[in-house]
C-alpha positions, 0 to 999 in steps of 0.5 A, a space after each residue: 779901460 771900461 772892460 778892466 773896470 768891469 772885470 774888477 767890479 763884479 767881485 765887489 758887493 752890490 752896494 758899490 753898484 750906484 758908484 759904478 754906474 755913476 763913474 761909468 757914465 762919466 768915463 764914456 761921456 768924456 770919451 765920446 763928448 765932442 766940442 760944440 755939441 748942443 745941450 739936446 745931443 748931450 742929454 740924449 747921449 747921457 740918457 743912452 749912456 746911463 741905460 748902458 751903465 745900468 745894464 752893465 751894472 745889473 749884469 755885474 751884480 748878477 755875476 756876483 749873486 751867482 758866485 755867492 750861491 756857488 758857495 756850494 761848489 768846490 774849487 774844482 767845480 764839483 757840487 759840494 754836499 756836506 753830510 753829518 753822520 755818527 760812527 756806525 750810522 752809515 758804512 764808511 766804505 759805502 760813503 767812499 763808494 758814493 764818492 766814486 759813483 758821483 764824480 761830479 759831487 764833493 761829498 764831505 762826510 763829517 762824523 759827529 758824536 752820536 746820541 743827545 749831542 747829535 740831536 741837540 746840534 741838529 735841532 739848533 741848526 734847523 731852528 736857525 742857530 747854526 750852519 747845517 749840512 745838506 744831508 743828515 742821519 737821524 735815529 729813532 728820534 726822527 719823530 721829533 724831527 717830523 715836528 720840523 718837517 718843513 725844514 727838510 726836503 720832502 723826499 716824495 717830491 724827489 721820487 721816493 715812492 718809486 723805491 718804497 716797495 724795497 723797504 719794510 712798511 713799518 720802518 718806512 712809515 716812521 719817516 713820514 707824516 701821519 697823512 703820508 704826504 711828507 717824508 723826511 728820511 729814507 730808512 737805513 737799519 732796523 733793530 728788532 728785539 729778540 730773546 738772548 739766552 744762555 743755551 747751556 744754562 737752559 739745558 742745565 735747567 731742563 727747559 727748551 734750549 734750541 731756537 726753534 723749540 723756544 719759538 714754538 713753546 715760549 709764545 707769551 710772557 707767562 711762558 717766558 716767566 715759567 721757564 725763567 722760574 725753572 732756570 732760577 731754581 736750578 741755576 740761580 740765574 735770572 733775566 734782567 731788571 724789572 724796568 727792562 721787562 716793562 720796556 720790552 713789553 711796552 715796546 711790543 704794543 701797537 700803541 704806547 703813550 700818546 695817540 695820533 691826536 696827541 692825547 695822553 694814553 699812558 695811563 690806560 690798560 695797555 701800559 698798566 698791563 705791561 707794568 703789572 707783568 713786570 711787577 709779577 716777574 719781580 715778585 717771582 724773583 726772576 729779575 736781576 736787581 735794578 742796578 747800573 750797567 756795569 753791575 748788569 754786565 758783570 752779572 751777565 759775564 759771571 752767569 747770574 743773568 741767563 736771558 734777556 730781550 734785546 735789540 739786534 745791536 746788542 750782539 756787540 754789546 753782549 760780546 764786550 760785556 761778557 767775554 768769558 761766556 763766548 760760545 754759550 749764547 744763542 738768540 730766539 724769537 721773543 715772547 709776546 711778539 716783536 718790538 723795535 729799539 732803534 734804527 736810523 734814517 737819512 734825510 736832506 735839509 731844505 737849505 740845500 741848493 742841490 736837493 736832487 743830487 742829494 737825493 741820488 746820494 742818499 738813495 745810493 747809500 740806502 740801497 739794498 746792496 749797500 745796507 748789506 755792507 753796513 750789516 757786515 761791517 757793524 751789525 746794522 740789520 738792513 731795512 730791506 727784506 729782499 736781502 734777508 735770504 741772500 747768501 751774503 747775509 749769513 752771519 755765523 757768529 762764534 760768540 753765539 756758537 756759530 748760529 746764523 743770527 740773520 735767520 732769527 733777525 730776519 723773521 723778527 724784523 718782518 713781524 715788528 709792531 710799532 706804535 705812534 711816537 710823540 716828542 713827549 715820550 721820553 719824559 713819560 718813559 723816564 718818569 715811569 721807569 724811575 718809579 718802577 725802579 723804586 718798586 725794586 730798589 726801595 721796595 715801594 708798593 707798585 700801585 702807589 708807585 704807579 699812581 705817583 708816576 701818573 700824577 707827576 706825568 700829568 702835572 708835567 703835561 699840563 705845564 
């Protein structure tokens, strides 16, 4: 009877423990009570039975607690790890390979919408507003997540420094704190910015048209503007908008809008120089009007745009936007240096009950060989330079006249310059680009537009 009673009790909530102790003591007391026992013996027996009851109750409660924490185990006893990612962040075939490699882990991969929705959901979760995953992917906004680093497992504590040499140094540092003592995400892919160009229009204009020639002869933005002027005069084609030029130049700078102490520096010479260069391109008549994406894509497809700086992920976007130009494009090393536009990471939330197992999973997903799979599947260029020269990285693309794109991307990825990022960057970028766009769309004086943008930014920062 006692065993049966205890067998049921361990599934109950702890609040029933006092009643269990009371009932158990009386059951046992009645069983062992003998007629004629004196009060002293009864007291001794009661004390002994009470002690036994408490031991059994504690044991039962312990089982209950253990079962509650086992919510991270599947019905078959496997360790359950929930994984949030968006389509294209991690190769689906690699996720399946991870499930096979770790048979003791039930990896529950949940594909969510990308972009702002994903970021909002993650922020809500880590600030206490929802039930989160064990493993999560992050995009270029990982700098925002570093503000919540205590909500993530420090991957250095799990042994991440041992694999650091496999990755591009600049990419690795984007997932770490300023003092390099805390790491919240292992690198997945990078997005180096290169020059996309119509080789046929370049040939028609009589300017360098081979990737090797362009790398040697178009080193600065002024070089780029000069050949663009020739292309415009001969073919009528331009580059993309004044805002695109500005964003690309700023993206190559080792500093952008805030310094490491959080001070605003977006009004200083390095940003103003990028602004002035973009205005110069506009005044030379070599930029496409500031317009919608659909208008821009139509212009690319009909030959009004001959070249533009773009990240590695733009390969697929270009092929979709301009199907009529298949076989006419190439890529080359960009003027002015190499920036980066995107690339993701993968980390572990502190709320996980299995940090070491989760780390083994993300280490596997971001291993050099698995990052090659991701590149082959959807073009995410790996963050592991050791693979760049491997035969399996060859990527001859018909849309780009069978040029091996990996050669240029690999050269560019190693030369990327990245600046310190700040959660307030988006506000600054939005304000500056909107104001710069008005120079084209509304013919506003560029100096006036600059001054108004800076005034608005500083007003927002003072709030």
